[in-house]
Backbone of each chain as ProteinMPNN parsed JSONL, in Angstrom:
{"seq_chain_A": "MPQLVTVRYRRPDGRWRRLFIPVLLVLVVLLMLSPLLVLAALGGLIVGRVYGYRVSFLGALGGLGQVLWALPGARLEIDDGQTAFLIRVF", "coords_chain_A": {"N_chain_A": [[190.405, -38.625, 110.307], [187.387, -38.146, 112.134], [187.483, -37.549, 115.656], [185.989, -36.741, 117.809], [182.712, -35.585, 118.452], [180.982, -32.723, 119.264], [177.969, -31.682, 120.637], [175.986, -28.993, 121.243], [173.229, -27.673, 122.783], [170.342, -25.565, 123.318], [168.173, -25.788, 126.003], [164.584, -25.937, 126.649], [164.236, -24.428, 129.007], [166.103, -22.51, 128.768], [168.677, -23.043, 129.482], [171.937, -24.259, 128.624], [172.993, -27.295, 127.133], [175.519, -29.705, 126.826], [176.816, -32.225, 124.75], [179.144, -34.802, 124.474], [180.388, -36.755, 122.0], [182.142, -39.527, 121.464], [183.716, -40.636, 118.584], [184.828, -43.075, 118.195], [183.402, -44.706, 119.896], [180.947, -44.722, 118.622], [181.699, -46.095, 116.368], [182.21, -48.591, 117.464], [179.647, -49.335, 118.251], [178.489, -49.446, 115.722], [179.947, -51.543, 114.685], [178.986, -53.601, 116.248], [176.465, -53.663, 115.265], [176.905, -54.538, 112.764], [176.126, -56.969, 111.34], [173.433, -56.411, 110.791], [173.745, -54.105, 109.334], [175.059, -55.007, 107.056], [173.072, -56.561, 105.932], [171.195, -54.536, 105.432], [172.62, -53.037, 103.557], [172.836, -54.881, 101.477], [170.138, -55.201, 100.896], [169.563, -52.634, 100.005], [171.15, -52.572, 97.698], [169.885, -54.521, 96.135], [167.306, -53.447, 95.831], [168.003, -51.175, 94.439], [168.978, -52.312, 92.041], [166.626, -53.476, 91.096], [165.034, -51.254, 90.535], [166.555, -50.074, 88.649], [168.653, -48.417, 89.324], [171.837, -48.465, 89.287], [174.434, -48.682, 91.439], [177.827, -48.409, 92.286], [179.038, -50.489, 94.713], [181.497, -50.566, 96.068], [182.496, -48.114, 95.286], [180.656, -46.382, 96.491], [181.172, -46.96, 99.156], [183.84, -46.127, 99.38], [183.491, -43.41, 98.795], [181.876, -42.567, 100.94], [183.672, -43.04, 102.982], [185.637, -41.126, 102.363], [184.177, -38.787, 102.791], [183.706, -39.036, 105.517], [186.329, -38.904, 106.506], [186.957, -36.335, 105.882], [185.55, -34.771, 107.554], [186.515, -33.585, 110.088], [186.785, -30.47, 111.711], [184.525, -29.349, 110.78], [181.7, -27.257, 111.373], [178.602, -26.361, 112.693], [176.315, -23.99, 113.436], [173.369, -22.847, 114.75], [171.137, -20.403, 115.673], [168.121, -19.559, 116.503], [165.782, -18.006, 117.854], [163.809, -20.016, 119.77], [165.108, -22.31, 119.031], [168.334, -23.466, 119.244], [171.48, -24.543, 118.501], [174.716, -26.086, 118.436], [177.005, -27.769, 116.533], [179.997, -29.423, 116.491], [182.82, -30.835, 114.917], [185.613, -32.674, 115.73]], "CA_chain_A": [[189.136, -39.186, 110.752], [186.931, -37.421, 113.323], [187.683, -38.223, 116.947], [184.978, -36.34, 118.779], [181.668, -34.663, 117.983], [180.312, -32.088, 120.397], [176.652, -31.11, 120.313], [175.577, -28.08, 122.31], [171.907, -27.164, 122.428], [169.66, -24.824, 124.366], [166.965, -26.465, 126.449], [163.445, -24.994, 126.733], [164.369, -23.505, 130.143], [167.109, -21.508, 128.44], [170.028, -23.485, 129.833], [172.616, -24.988, 127.552], [173.449, -28.646, 127.451], [176.552, -30.113, 125.883], [177.042, -33.663, 124.642], [180.402, -35.192, 123.839], [180.181, -38.078, 121.394], [183.383, -40.064, 120.901], [183.403, -41.337, 117.317], [185.258, -44.467, 118.361], [182.279, -45.405, 120.53], [179.939, -44.905, 117.57], [182.197, -47.169, 115.491], [182.024, -49.863, 118.18], [178.211, -49.65, 118.134], [178.258, -49.854, 114.329], [180.538, -52.876, 114.531], [178.045, -54.551, 116.849], [175.28, -53.748, 114.397], [177.362, -54.805, 111.393], [175.308, -57.95, 110.589], [172.222, -55.735, 110.293], [174.16, -53.131, 108.309], [175.35, -55.759, 105.825], [171.761, -56.907, 105.366], [170.598, -53.307, 104.908], [173.346, -52.668, 102.335], [172.423, -55.829, 100.435], [168.762, -54.833, 100.534], [169.648, -51.405, 99.209], [171.691, -52.909, 96.373], [168.856, -55.261, 95.381], [166.253, -52.481, 95.463], [168.593, -50.327, 93.394], [168.999, -53.078, 90.772], [165.238, -53.669, 90.635], [164.522, -49.997, 89.981], [167.449, -49.618, 87.584], [169.691, -47.507, 89.824], [173.027, -49.267, 89.568], [175.47, -47.907, 92.136], [178.974, -49.222, 92.643], [179.078, -50.647, 96.17], [182.824, -50.151, 96.548], [182.59, -46.664, 95.058], [179.865, -45.718, 97.53], [181.899, -47.145, 100.42], [185.007, -45.228, 99.309], [182.996, -42.031, 98.857], [181.458, -42.297, 102.318], [184.913, -42.971, 103.772], [186.262, -39.82, 102.113], [183.367, -37.767, 103.473], [183.954, -39.199, 106.949], [187.693, -38.46, 106.792], [187.062, -34.892, 105.662], [184.646, -34.069, 108.48], [187.079, -32.788, 111.177], [186.837, -29.028, 111.468], [183.2, -28.854, 110.393], [180.991, -26.592, 112.471], [177.267, -25.885, 112.308], [175.728, -23.284, 114.57], [172.105, -22.192, 114.404], [170.504, -19.77, 116.836], [166.924, -18.929, 115.954], [164.749, -17.957, 118.889], [163.753, -21.172, 120.657], [166.043, -23.34, 118.572], [169.735, -23.053, 119.196], [172.41, -25.646, 118.703], [176.05, -25.983, 117.84], [177.632, -29.082, 116.335], [181.391, -29.29, 116.057], [183.496, -32.123, 114.707], [187.062, -32.546, 115.97]], "C_chain_A": [[188.664, -38.451, 112.016], [187.113, -38.244, 114.596], [186.509, -37.97, 117.89], [183.978, -35.393, 118.124], [181.043, -34.037, 119.224], [179.017, -31.455, 119.898], [176.239, -30.25, 121.496], [174.217, -27.53, 121.918], [171.245, -26.484, 123.626], [168.361, -25.535, 124.732], [165.828, -25.458, 126.581], [163.546, -24.011, 127.897], [165.485, -22.482, 129.919], [168.531, -21.929, 128.764], [170.619, -24.309, 128.701], [173.033, -26.369, 128.032], [174.467, -29.06, 126.389], [176.738, -31.619, 125.923], [178.367, -33.904, 123.94], [180.217, -36.6, 123.29], [181.505, -38.575, 120.812], [183.07, -40.935, 119.685], [183.781, -42.808, 117.422], [184.121, -45.309, 118.954], [181.187, -45.702, 119.495], [180.367, -46.05, 116.65], [182.021, -48.537, 116.141], [180.558, -50.297, 118.071], [177.9, -50.133, 116.708], [178.789, -51.258, 114.066], [179.602, -53.939, 115.099], [176.813, -54.744, 115.958], [175.644, -54.191, 112.976], [176.555, -55.877, 110.651], [174.055, -57.3, 109.994], [172.585, -54.767, 109.163], [174.443, -53.818, 106.975], [174.043, -56.122, 105.127], [171.104, -55.68, 104.725], [171.271, -52.896, 103.597], [172.942, -53.569, 101.176], [171.022, -55.498, 99.933], [168.755, -53.599, 99.639], [170.131, -51.683, 97.801], [170.629, -53.588, 95.506], [167.752, -54.313, 94.918], [166.745, -51.587, 94.331], [168.587, -51.02, 92.038], [167.591, -53.212, 90.199], [164.733, -52.408, 89.949], [165.47, -49.367, 88.945], [168.494, -48.605, 88.022], [170.917, -48.337, 90.209], [174.106, -48.38, 90.193], [176.596, -48.853, 92.52], [179.089, -49.285, 94.168], [180.412, -50.146, 96.726], [183.015, -48.645, 96.395], [181.862, -45.892, 96.143], [180.58, -45.792, 98.879], [183.095, -46.192, 100.485], [184.586, -43.774, 99.466], [182.59, -41.643, 100.269], [182.665, -42.188, 103.246], [185.591, -41.621, 103.611], [185.509, -38.708, 102.828], [183.64, -37.806, 104.971], [185.319, -38.63, 107.325], [187.83, -36.939, 106.676], [186.247, -34.092, 106.679], [185.318, -33.211, 109.562], [187.217, -31.313, 110.797], [185.475, -28.457, 111.109], [182.479, -28.274, 111.616], [179.655, -26.09, 111.958], [176.621, -25.26, 113.528], [174.47, -22.566, 114.108], [171.49, -21.649, 115.69], [169.307, -18.98, 116.319], [165.81, -18.995, 117.002], [164.827, -19.148, 119.823], [164.806, -22.22, 120.298], [167.465, -22.792, 118.55], [170.593, -24.276, 119.421], [173.723, -25.406, 117.963], [176.63, -27.385, 117.748], [179.046, -28.841, 115.831], [182.014, -30.675, 115.937], [184.994, -31.897, 114.873], [187.797, -33.761, 115.434]], "O_chain_A": [[189.484, -38.162, 112.888], [186.923, -39.46, 114.608], [186.094, -38.843, 118.653], [184.35, -34.516, 117.345], [180.621, -34.751, 120.134], [178.99, -30.782, 118.867], [176.154, -30.736, 122.624], [174.067, -26.976, 120.829], [171.545, -26.786, 124.781], [167.548, -25.843, 123.861], [166.074, -24.252, 126.622], [163.022, -22.9, 127.819], [165.77, -21.676, 130.804], [169.485, -21.258, 128.372], [169.909, -24.96, 127.935], [173.38, -26.564, 129.197], [174.286, -28.791, 125.201], [176.808, -32.218, 126.996], [178.667, -33.274, 122.926], [179.922, -37.53, 124.041], [181.939, -38.086, 119.768], [182.257, -41.855, 119.76], [183.144, -43.673, 116.82], [183.91, -46.459, 118.569], [180.588, -46.777, 119.491], [179.549, -46.858, 116.21], [181.722, -49.521, 115.465], [180.263, -51.468, 117.832], [177.153, -51.091, 116.512], [178.186, -52.05, 113.342], [179.439, -55.019, 114.531], [176.214, -55.818, 115.905], [174.788, -54.216, 112.091], [176.311, -55.729, 109.454], [173.664, -57.587, 108.863], [171.854, -54.621, 108.183], [174.117, -53.296, 105.909], [173.917, -56.008, 103.907], [170.537, -55.759, 103.635], [170.608, -52.469, 102.652], [172.731, -53.109, 100.053], [170.749, -55.509, 98.733], [168.031, -53.537, 98.646], [169.616, -51.127, 96.83], [170.484, -53.286, 94.321], [167.317, -54.364, 93.767], [166.008, -51.283, 93.393], [168.244, -50.419, 91.019], [167.38, -53.083, 88.993], [164.082, -52.48, 88.906], [165.217, -48.274, 88.436], [169.154, -47.996, 87.18], [171.009, -48.844, 91.327], [174.618, -47.456, 89.56], [176.358, -49.955, 93.015], [179.22, -48.255, 94.829], [180.456, -49.41, 97.711], [183.611, -47.987, 97.248], [182.36, -44.889, 96.655], [180.596, -44.827, 99.644], [183.333, -45.54, 101.502], [185.232, -43.001, 100.174], [182.905, -40.552, 100.746], [182.692, -41.368, 104.164], [186.063, -41.034, 104.584], [186.114, -37.8, 103.398], [183.786, -36.769, 105.618], [185.452, -37.951, 108.343], [188.707, -36.335, 107.294], [186.264, -32.861, 106.656], [184.75, -32.186, 109.938], [187.696, -30.967, 109.717], [185.278, -27.242, 111.127], [182.642, -28.752, 112.739], [179.589, -25.462, 110.901], [176.405, -25.931, 114.538], [174.514, -21.765, 113.174], [171.347, -22.374, 116.674], [169.452, -17.886, 115.774], [165.008, -19.928, 117.02], [165.787, -19.288, 120.58], [165.322, -22.922, 121.167], [167.747, -21.778, 117.911], [170.444, -24.968, 120.427], [173.803, -24.634, 117.008], [176.734, -28.098, 118.746], [179.249, -28.129, 114.847], [181.762, -31.562, 116.753], [185.57, -31.025, 114.224], [189.02, -33.839, 115.54]]}, "seq_chain_B": "MDEQGRQILMMLAEGKITADEAERLINALERQQPELAAGAESRPKARPKYLRVLVEDTSTGDEPSRINIRVPLQLLRAGVRLTSLVPPKAMTKINTELARSGVPIDLSELKPAQLEELIDQLHEVTVDVDDSTSKVQVFCE", "coords_chain_B": {"N_chain_B": [[213.395, 6.029, 108.047], [215.328, 3.038, 107.463], [217.284, 0.638, 109.403], [219.733, 0.033, 108.108], [220.159, 2.241, 106.447], [220.428, 4.216, 108.35], [222.821, 3.413, 109.524], [224.621, 3.863, 107.467], [224.554, 6.659, 107.313], [225.586, 7.254, 109.83], [228.161, 6.261, 109.577], [229.073, 8.031, 107.697], [228.926, 10.412, 109.144], [230.814, 9.903, 111.084], [233.008, 9.997, 109.592], [234.043, 7.791, 108.385], [233.388, 6.991, 105.845], [233.196, 8.589, 102.581], [231.169, 11.297, 101.22], [230.421, 10.667, 98.618], [230.704, 7.861, 98.61], [228.803, 7.214, 100.505], [226.499, 8.018, 99.181], [226.48, 6.226, 97.036], [226.175, 3.831, 98.423], [223.646, 4.228, 99.581], [222.068, 4.412, 97.28], [222.419, 1.814, 96.324], [221.176, 0.434, 98.329], [218.533, 1.311, 98.047], [217.948, 0.204, 95.584], [217.933, -2.434, 96.24], [215.807, -2.762, 98.03], [213.161, -2.602, 96.694], [213.258, -5.072, 95.341], [213.233, -6.902, 97.422], [210.722, -6.37, 98.48], [209.073, -7.137, 96.347], [209.643, -9.843, 96.312], [208.468, -10.654, 98.684], [205.788, -10.221, 98.094], [205.354, -12.084, 96.089], [205.353, -14.45, 97.425], [203.607, -17.408, 98.088], [200.216, -17.36, 99.247], [198.739, -18.672, 102.262], [196.88, -21.633, 101.823], [193.365, -21.626, 101.872], [191.325, -23.404, 104.234], [188.749, -23.775, 104.975], [185.285, -23.253, 104.169], [183.247, -20.623, 104.898], [180.117, -19.697, 106.143], [178.111, -17.124, 107.09], [175.228, -15.956, 108.552], [172.994, -13.446, 109.499], [170.008, -12.438, 110.836], [167.772, -9.972, 111.539], [165.152, -9.457, 111.264], [163.125, -11.022, 112.262], [162.488, -10.764, 114.978], [163.163, -9.629, 118.371], [165.524, -10.896, 119.209], [168.306, -11.591, 117.245], [168.407, -13.901, 114.48], [170.804, -16.368, 113.938], [173.159, -17.92, 111.822], [175.891, -19.988, 111.545], [178.201, -21.453, 109.722], [180.791, -23.717, 109.119], [182.564, -25.231, 106.716], [184.766, -27.769, 105.925], [186.968, -27.518, 103.168], [187.91, -29.813, 102.11], [185.888, -31.552, 102.602], [183.969, -30.67, 100.834], [185.226, -31.416, 98.48], [185.195, -34.201, 98.776], [182.467, -34.615, 98.738], [181.882, -33.795, 96.163], [183.143, -35.792, 94.737], [181.447, -37.846, 95.329], [179.307, -37.355, 93.696], [179.857, -38.598, 91.339], [178.884, -41.061, 91.654], [176.226, -40.986, 91.268], [173.546, -42.509, 89.682], [173.063, -42.807, 86.088], [170.341, -42.723, 85.337], [169.118, -41.387, 87.449], [170.463, -39.003, 87.204], [169.447, -38.021, 84.802], [166.828, -37.479, 85.574], [167.311, -35.473, 87.464], [168.398, -33.49, 85.819], [166.172, -32.948, 84.228], [164.381, -31.876, 86.104], [165.835, -29.663, 86.92], [165.881, -28.192, 84.551], [163.168, -27.683, 84.31], [162.861, -25.987, 86.446], [164.014, -23.757, 85.506], [166.743, -23.761, 85.33], [168.786, -24.624, 83.134], [170.914, -26.841, 83.155], [173.194, -29.328, 82.274], [174.058, -31.766, 84.239], [175.512, -34.061, 83.851], [177.459, -33.366, 82.132], [179.315, -32.116, 83.592], [182.552, -32.489, 84.621], [184.57, -34.367, 86.984], [187.121, -33.206, 87.315], [186.672, -30.568, 86.574], [184.958, -29.745, 88.591], [186.654, -30.013, 90.758], [188.474, -28.024, 90.134], [186.824, -25.855, 90.371], [186.349, -25.823, 93.129], [188.946, -25.382, 93.98], [189.27, -22.771, 93.213], [187.638, -21.459, 94.898], [188.607, -19.977, 97.036], [188.9, -17.428, 96.216], [186.46, -16.376, 96.316], [184.179, -14.126, 97.693], [181.322, -13.349, 99.298], [179.24, -10.808, 100.237], [176.549, -9.665, 101.665], [174.609, -7.067, 102.746], [171.955, -5.775, 104.213], [169.249, -3.754, 105.597], [168.013, -5.427, 107.497], [169.21, -7.907, 107.424], [172.194, -9.9, 107.126], [174.619, -11.387, 105.159], [177.388, -13.419, 104.797], [179.834, -14.979, 102.878], [182.737, -16.734, 102.677], [186.191, -17.821, 102.332], [188.509, -19.33, 104.615]], "CA_chain_B": [[214.57, 5.37, 107.428], [215.579, 1.763, 108.131], [218.524, 0.514, 110.18], [220.915, 0.083, 107.238], [220.324, 3.635, 106.012], [220.934, 4.965, 109.507], [224.237, 3.037, 109.706], [225.402, 4.561, 106.431], [224.661, 8.063, 107.729], [226.496, 7.329, 110.98], [229.528, 6.081, 109.054], [229.425, 9.297, 107.035], [229.144, 11.408, 110.202], [232.066, 9.589, 111.783], [234.114, 10.193, 108.654], [234.569, 6.502, 107.917], [233.17, 6.968, 104.391], [233.005, 9.916, 101.996], [229.785, 11.574, 100.798], [230.165, 9.895, 97.38], [230.513, 6.446, 98.984], [227.5, 7.117, 101.179], [225.452, 8.117, 98.155], [226.449, 4.96, 96.287], [225.599, 2.795, 99.304], [222.199, 4.471, 99.729], [221.457, 4.027, 96.0], [222.392, 0.338, 96.261], [220.153, -0.009, 99.288], [217.217, 1.589, 97.466], [217.697, -0.775, 94.507], [217.722, -3.743, 96.853], [214.544, -2.839, 98.777], [212.006, -3.022, 95.885], [213.354, -6.506, 95.025], [212.784, -7.631, 98.616], [209.265, -6.211, 98.59], [208.461, -7.971, 95.302], [209.782, -11.236, 96.751], [207.476, -10.907, 99.726], [204.469, -10.274, 97.481], [205.183, -13.281, 95.271], [205.259, -15.616, 98.29], [202.223, -17.881, 98.016], [199.4, -17.206, 100.457], [198.32, -19.961, 102.823], [195.646, -22.097, 101.193], [192.253, -21.686, 102.822], [190.919, -24.767, 104.552], [187.318, -23.858, 105.281], [184.303, -22.332, 103.586], [182.497, -20.108, 106.045], [178.856, -19.032, 105.795], [177.564, -16.432, 108.255], [173.956, -15.285, 108.251], [172.38, -12.823, 110.665], [168.728, -11.881, 110.407], [167.136, -9.286, 112.67], [163.778, -9.102, 110.885], [162.124, -11.907, 112.862], [162.106, -10.387, 116.343], [164.179, -8.904, 119.136], [166.782, -11.628, 119.138], [168.641, -11.903, 115.849], [168.659, -15.301, 114.136], [172.179, -16.476, 113.447], [173.639, -19.206, 111.294], [177.339, -19.926, 111.394], [178.583, -22.775, 109.212], [182.167, -23.829, 108.638], [182.665, -26.509, 106.003], [186.113, -28.001, 105.396], [186.961, -27.621, 101.698], [188.142, -31.224, 101.809], [184.559, -32.188, 102.639], [183.333, -30.332, 99.552], [185.856, -32.272, 97.455], [184.687, -35.57, 98.952], [181.071, -34.583, 98.281], [181.892, -33.707, 94.698], [183.483, -37.125, 94.218], [180.263, -38.708, 95.484], [178.36, -37.126, 92.592], [180.147, -39.533, 90.249], [178.159, -42.308, 91.922], [174.799, -40.824, 90.949], [173.255, -43.31, 88.49], [172.648, -42.0, 84.929], [168.894, -42.549, 85.309], [168.813, -40.323, 88.413], [171.031, -37.768, 86.645], [168.488, -37.535, 83.802], [165.702, -36.894, 86.309], [167.778, -34.208, 88.065], [168.512, -32.512, 84.725], [164.811, -32.567, 83.812], [163.826, -30.995, 87.141], [166.571, -28.397, 86.862], [165.404, -27.46, 83.366], [161.809, -27.225, 84.604], [162.97, -24.869, 87.388], [164.659, -22.616, 84.849], [168.211, -23.87, 85.387], [169.071, -25.659, 82.133], [172.307, -27.313, 83.256], [173.342, -30.775, 82.15], [175.054, -32.132, 85.259], [176.368, -35.157, 83.385], [178.567, -32.764, 81.386], [180.306, -31.613, 84.545], [183.577, -33.499, 84.898], [185.143, -34.213, 88.334], [188.26, -32.275, 87.292], [186.13, -29.201, 86.541], [184.435, -29.448, 89.927], [187.831, -29.823, 91.61], [189.011, -26.699, 89.816], [185.862, -24.9, 90.937], [186.605, -25.748, 94.567], [190.258, -24.752, 94.159], [189.155, -21.32, 93.007], [186.667, -20.898, 95.851], [189.208, -19.05, 97.997], [188.783, -16.073, 95.665], [185.063, -15.944, 96.404], [183.688, -13.463, 98.893], [179.974, -12.805, 99.111], [178.929, -9.971, 101.385], [175.271, -8.984, 101.456], [174.309, -6.35, 103.983], [170.836, -4.824, 104.098], [168.848, -3.203, 106.896], [167.592, -6.442, 108.468], [169.964, -9.16, 107.365], [173.588, -9.815, 106.691], [175.11, -12.701, 104.725], [178.791, -13.412, 104.39], [180.38, -16.281, 102.467], [184.157, -16.542, 102.358], [187.062, -18.936, 102.702], [189.501, -18.905, 105.603]], "C_chain_B": [[214.883, 4.077, 108.174], [216.983, 1.743, 108.76], [219.77, 0.643, 109.3], [221.208, 1.507, 106.775], [220.912, 4.485, 107.138], [222.429, 4.677, 109.72], [225.129, 3.768, 108.696], [225.612, 6.022, 106.833], [225.613, 8.225, 108.921], [227.946, 7.186, 110.539], [230.005, 7.36, 108.373], [229.748, 10.364, 108.086], [230.447, 11.177, 110.921], [233.288, 9.731, 110.879], [234.732, 8.904, 108.145], [234.423, 6.377, 106.406], [232.958, 8.403, 103.892], [231.534, 10.083, 101.59], [229.427, 10.778, 99.544], [229.892, 8.421, 97.701], [229.148, 6.247, 99.659], [226.37, 7.153, 100.16], [225.314, 6.803, 97.384], [225.811, 3.847, 97.128], [224.075, 2.962, 99.44], [221.458, 4.089, 98.442], [221.33, 2.499, 95.891], [221.303, -0.225, 97.168], [218.753, 0.18, 98.714], [216.88, 0.606, 96.349], [217.312, -2.131, 95.082], [216.322, -3.863, 97.461], [213.326, -3.181, 97.921], [212.029, -4.496, 95.543], [212.856, -7.346, 96.19], [211.269, -7.563, 98.757], [208.542, -7.085, 97.572], [208.505, -9.435, 95.692], [208.736, -11.593, 97.779], [206.082, -11.031, 99.138], [204.249, -11.573, 96.721], [205.086, -14.551, 96.113], [203.806, -16.116, 98.303], [201.5, -17.728, 99.347], [199.004, -18.595, 100.966], [196.982, -20.358, 102.194], [194.527, -22.143, 102.225], [191.805, -23.123, 103.034], [189.411, -24.897, 104.724], [186.504, -22.862, 104.462], [183.4, -21.909, 104.737], [181.245, -19.395, 105.555], [178.289, -18.424, 107.079], [176.299, -15.702, 107.838], [173.42, -14.684, 109.542], [171.125, -12.103, 110.204], [168.04, -11.251, 111.618], [165.67, -8.962, 112.395], [162.729, -9.887, 111.656], [161.693, -11.492, 114.263], [163.207, -9.62, 117.027], [165.542, -9.562, 119.013], [167.131, -11.929, 117.679], [168.84, -13.406, 115.643], [170.046, -15.371, 113.525], [172.449, -17.873, 112.924], [175.129, -19.048, 111.042], [177.806, -21.319, 110.978], [180.028, -22.722, 108.735], [182.322, -25.211, 108.012], [184.113, -26.688, 105.535], [186.058, -28.159, 103.869], [187.188, -29.067, 101.258], [186.817, -31.992, 101.772], [183.803, -31.889, 101.342], [183.895, -31.22, 98.445], [185.308, -33.698, 97.543], [183.246, -35.651, 98.455], [180.971, -34.562, 96.773], [182.209, -35.07, 94.076], [182.281, -38.079, 94.317], [179.287, -38.545, 94.317], [178.617, -38.08, 91.425], [179.404, -40.852, 90.436], [176.679, -42.209, 91.574], [174.507, -41.586, 89.649], [172.751, -42.427, 87.341], [171.146, -41.717, 84.896], [168.478, -41.407, 86.248], [169.31, -38.978, 87.884], [170.07, -37.16, 85.618], [167.311, -36.854, 84.488], [166.093, -35.54, 86.9], [167.84, -33.121, 86.99], [167.141, -32.004, 84.291], [164.21, -31.575, 84.807], [164.513, -29.63, 87.134], [166.076, -27.533, 85.7], [164.011, -26.886, 83.623], [161.836, -26.016, 85.551], [163.683, -23.66, 86.784], [166.167, -22.617, 84.96], [168.634, -24.959, 84.398], [170.549, -26.086, 82.139], [172.306, -28.833, 83.121], [174.45, -31.221, 83.098], [175.987, -33.242, 84.794], [177.566, -34.623, 82.59], [179.662, -32.237, 82.319], [181.294, -32.728, 84.893], [184.147, -33.282, 86.307], [186.297, -33.213, 88.374], [187.779, -30.82, 87.303], [185.615, -28.796, 87.921], [185.578, -29.213, 90.92], [188.404, -28.422, 91.413], [188.125, -25.608, 90.426], [186.112, -24.72, 92.437], [187.948, -25.075, 94.843], [190.179, -23.24, 94.049], [188.212, -20.657, 94.011], [187.278, -19.861, 96.782], [189.16, -17.611, 97.51], [187.388, -15.494, 95.93], [184.775, -15.271, 97.748], [182.319, -12.885, 98.566], [179.633, -12.026, 100.372], [177.651, -9.195, 101.084], [174.882, -8.33, 102.779], [173.141, -5.41, 103.725], [170.342, -4.466, 105.507], [168.519, -4.276, 107.928], [168.417, -7.729, 108.435], [171.364, -8.948, 106.793], [174.035, -11.227, 106.324], [176.56, -12.553, 104.294], [179.204, -14.829, 104.033], [181.821, -16.03, 102.061], [184.942, -17.786, 102.748], [188.096, -18.442, 103.702], [190.515, -20.009, 105.864]], "O_chain_B": [[214.721, 4.018, 109.393], [217.748, 2.702, 108.654], [220.746, 1.283, 109.691], [222.364, 1.925, 106.719], [221.765, 5.344, 106.916], [223.202, 5.575, 110.051], [226.226, 4.223, 109.019], [226.715, 6.555, 106.707], [226.349, 9.208, 109.01], [228.838, 7.872, 111.037], [231.177, 7.726, 108.458], [230.709, 11.12, 107.944], [231.118, 12.126, 111.327], [234.431, 9.605, 111.319], [235.808, 8.914, 107.547], [235.243, 5.729, 105.756], [232.597, 9.3, 104.654], [230.759, 9.127, 101.618], [228.31, 10.28, 99.403], [228.978, 7.811, 97.146], [228.448, 5.263, 99.42], [225.4, 6.403, 100.27], [224.21, 6.33, 97.114], [225.025, 3.04, 96.632], [223.322, 1.989, 99.418], [220.368, 3.519, 98.492], [220.315, 1.964, 95.444], [220.619, -1.195, 96.842], [217.89, -0.683, 98.872], [215.727, 0.217, 96.167], [216.503, -2.868, 94.52], [215.716, -4.933, 97.417], [212.504, -3.984, 98.361], [210.976, -5.129, 95.455], [212.164, -8.348, 96.008], [210.615, -8.547, 99.103], [207.523, -7.7, 97.887], [207.559, -10.185, 95.453], [208.178, -12.69, 97.76], [205.276, -11.835, 99.606], [203.142, -12.11, 96.69], [204.772, -15.617, 95.584], [202.883, -15.328, 98.506], [202.072, -17.933, 100.417], [198.944, -19.559, 100.203], [196.076, -19.537, 102.052], [194.722, -22.646, 103.332], [191.894, -23.955, 102.13], [188.86, -25.994, 104.631], [186.977, -21.78, 104.113], [182.858, -22.748, 105.457], [181.318, -18.573, 104.641], [178.022, -19.141, 108.043], [176.304, -14.923, 106.884], [173.398, -15.356, 110.574], [171.168, -11.267, 109.301], [167.762, -11.932, 112.605], [165.019, -8.279, 113.186], [161.569, -9.479, 111.708], [160.596, -11.857, 114.687], [164.075, -9.035, 116.379], [166.557, -8.914, 118.758], [166.3, -12.479, 116.955], [169.371, -14.097, 116.513], [170.416, -14.538, 112.698], [172.025, -18.871, 113.507], [175.567, -18.091, 110.404], [177.805, -22.249, 111.784], [180.43, -21.793, 108.034], [182.224, -26.23, 108.695], [184.632, -25.834, 104.816], [185.192, -28.862, 103.348], [186.733, -29.493, 100.196], [186.654, -32.947, 101.013], [183.088, -32.744, 100.819], [183.16, -31.713, 97.59], [184.998, -34.321, 96.528], [182.851, -36.634, 97.828], [180.109, -35.208, 96.176], [181.645, -35.457, 93.053], [182.123, -38.99, 93.505], [178.538, -39.465, 93.987], [177.722, -38.345, 90.621], [179.302, -41.658, 89.511], [175.962, -43.21, 91.581], [175.15, -41.337, 88.63], [172.09, -41.417, 87.582], [170.716, -40.637, 84.492], [167.625, -40.584, 85.915], [168.67, -37.946, 88.086], [169.897, -35.943, 85.565], [166.85, -35.798, 84.054], [165.321, -34.582, 86.849], [167.402, -31.99, 87.204], [166.954, -30.818, 84.022], [163.613, -30.571, 84.419], [163.877, -28.592, 87.315], [165.88, -26.325, 85.837], [163.703, -25.765, 83.219], [160.972, -25.142, 85.485], [163.924, -22.664, 87.467], [166.81, -21.596, 84.715], [168.82, -26.108, 84.799], [171.318, -25.734, 81.244], [171.522, -29.529, 83.767], [175.635, -31.072, 82.797], [177.113, -33.358, 85.276], [178.557, -35.327, 82.395], [180.78, -31.952, 81.891], [180.904, -33.781, 85.398], [184.206, -32.146, 86.779], [186.443, -32.463, 89.34], [188.379, -29.957, 87.942], [185.806, -27.663, 88.364], [185.497, -28.35, 91.794], [188.764, -27.733, 92.367], [188.608, -24.59, 90.923], [186.088, -23.6, 92.948], [188.089, -24.308, 95.795], [190.926, -22.517, 94.708], [188.013, -19.443, 93.978], [186.581, -18.972, 97.27], [189.353, -16.679, 98.291], [187.161, -14.292, 95.79], [185.102, -15.809, 98.806], [182.177, -12.046, 97.677], [179.739, -12.565, 101.474], [177.664, -8.205, 100.352], [174.839, -8.995, 103.814], [173.309, -4.367, 103.093], [170.968, -4.845, 106.497], [168.725, -4.058, 109.122], [168.313, -8.551, 109.346], [171.655, -7.976, 106.096], [173.845, -12.16, 107.104], [176.903, -11.661, 103.517], [178.955, -15.768, 104.79], [182.089, -15.2, 101.192], [184.421, -18.685, 103.408], [188.515, -17.286, 103.654], [191.428, -19.83, 106.67]]}, "name": "protein", "num_of_chains": 2, "seq": "MPQLVTVRYRRPDGRWRRLFIPVLLVLVVLLMLSPLLVLAALGGLIVGRVYGYRVSFLGALGGLGQVLWALPGARLEIDDGQTAFLIRVFMDEQGRQILMMLAEGKITADEAERLINALERQQPELAAGAESRPKARPKYLRVLVEDTSTGDEPSRINIRVPLQLLRAGVRLTSLVPPKAMTKINTELARSGVPIDLSELKPAQLEELIDQLHEVTVDVDDSTSKVQVFCE"}
């Protein structure tokens, strides 16, 4: 499971800024928002049923968990003139 | 010459062994060395863990545009497993759009095991495009 995400981006003045995002902190925020997330998930399921897109809730949860667990080591770096950023997952 | 061969020659020079014995020892050594080399070649290579995509484009201006992406292969596997969750109705729409774009592939025919095998074989893939203004490299590491 990822522990830390670092985001490094170039500001308009040319200087670089780095952000360290602890994943545990994000999980705590998600936990606080969990009542809303449950409602959103239920809403999504109902909309899916109405439009005929039946998705297994547990399957989707498991799939997202696998994606989350596989994230460490991922790196995305783009440097294109004004836009430059680097995202790394540890 | 390696250390063992040198030792045999020294033993011969010191008179510890005869020329015939030295010849037999050197022959035995030569027979042994190809087997060792073959053993080293058959040792499995470390499995790659990441898919790497590097793009460099100098056509846009003075500063080259660069893209450097490293995707864990495990993430590709997890993504592939997610495709099994795509509802059949959405799969039909995707197939229709693919066919309209000139890619007549029926994605519902792709089995998870086949996709897993595809990812397993990715470490053999190396794409290297190099022209005057841009360079693209895709490989596993």
